[in-house]
N, C-alpha and C positions, 0 to 999 in steps of 0.2 A: 526547410532543413534547419535544424538547430546547429549553431556553430559555437565553438569554444576557442579560447586562446591557449596556445601552448608556449611555454617558456623553456628555452634550452640554453645551456651554457656552452659557448663555442668561442674559440679564439677570434678576437676582433678582426685581425687580418684575413683569416679564413672566411669569415662572414662577408667581408667586403669583396674578396675574390669571388665568392659564390654568388653574391648579388650581381656582380658584373658579368659573370658567366651566364646567369639566368637572363639578364637583359640582352646579352648578345644573341641568345637563342629565342628572343621574343616572348619571354615569360617572366615570372617573378618567383621569389623564394616560396611564398605561400602556396602557389599553384604546384610547384615542383614537389614540395614536402607533402601536400595533400594527395597528389597522384602517387607518390612513393608509398604512402600509408595504404591507400586503396589497393594498390598492386599487391602489397604484402598480404592484406586481408583476403584478397581474391585468390592468390596463389597458395596461401598458407605456408609461405616460406620467404626468406629474405631474397630479394631479387638479384643480389650480387653473389649468390651461393657459388656460381660456377667461375668466378673470377680467378680463384686459386686452382682450378681444375687444370692439371697439366695438359689435358687434351687441347685446351685453347691457347697454349703457349705459342709464341711466335715461331719457335723451331718446329713444332708439330704442324702448325698451320702451313708452313712452308713445304714440309714433306707432303702433306695432303694435296696442296696445289700442284706440286710436281707429279704426284701420282695420278691426279685427275687429268693433267695435260697428257701424260704418257698413255693413259687409257683412251682418251679421245683421239690420240694419234694412232691408235691400234697397237701400241707397244705393250702388250699384255701376254702373260703366260697362264693358261688355265691349268689348274692342278686340283687334286682332291684334298679335302681337309685332313690334316694330320692330327690324330688323337694323341694327347699327351698323357 
């Protein structure tokens, strides 16, 4: 596999924090960035696309968890779909 060097401009403090984060997870910056790029190429989209999706907000996830708990406890009401 041919490899190349990539240079990026990033805030020094951010880079140090990122390096420490990677070390704490048992990896390194090069491996994380390489995997990030491979994931983008495989998925053909940025892997953080759904970060801003309101479906994944803390509030909605809380509502979903409560709904699942209610359904598992048998507290559900069956009804027909309402056409709008």
